[in-house]
C-alpha angles and dihedrals in degrees: 000000000000114000129188097208133154093265089069118088114221120216116194113202106219099206123077114253134205103271091211086074113113132194096294094047093047094047088050091051090050092053104036106029097034098030093227137129111261089198094058124119085264146100125227117212122203132183135198123238096266093047094229096113132048131188124201122200121195137166119230114191093274109022148000129274122209118193126183137191129191120193119216109215097348142075135221119247106238113213129208108039094179100060132055092225126032123198114222138178121244088249092053088050088055089051092049089052091051091055098255117151102236092197091060094053114095126178131203117285114257114247129193130196134194097208135023094211 
């Protein structure tokens, strides 16, 4: 069964795609346009021009999965405007699907110490 667990890498394609593309078209886009392995332990996320639809392509040991979500009256907030492909965590993908603006989220700064006392 296909699992979207933390071991998978998420690659978000920045540019809009033709949403008529199916599994074969998206796998070809991953390999030829992005230069990545469509069979990797990863999922590839694509959006349409209006950013109200998302397709997610993933390989699962003997076949591809293609997931699609269409929003009604809302749009996804697309991150990473400076690169053609953005690498996300699975948690960030869930946030994106929930409508959260990833660029507005800021965590605490990491600190390191040499001694406790």
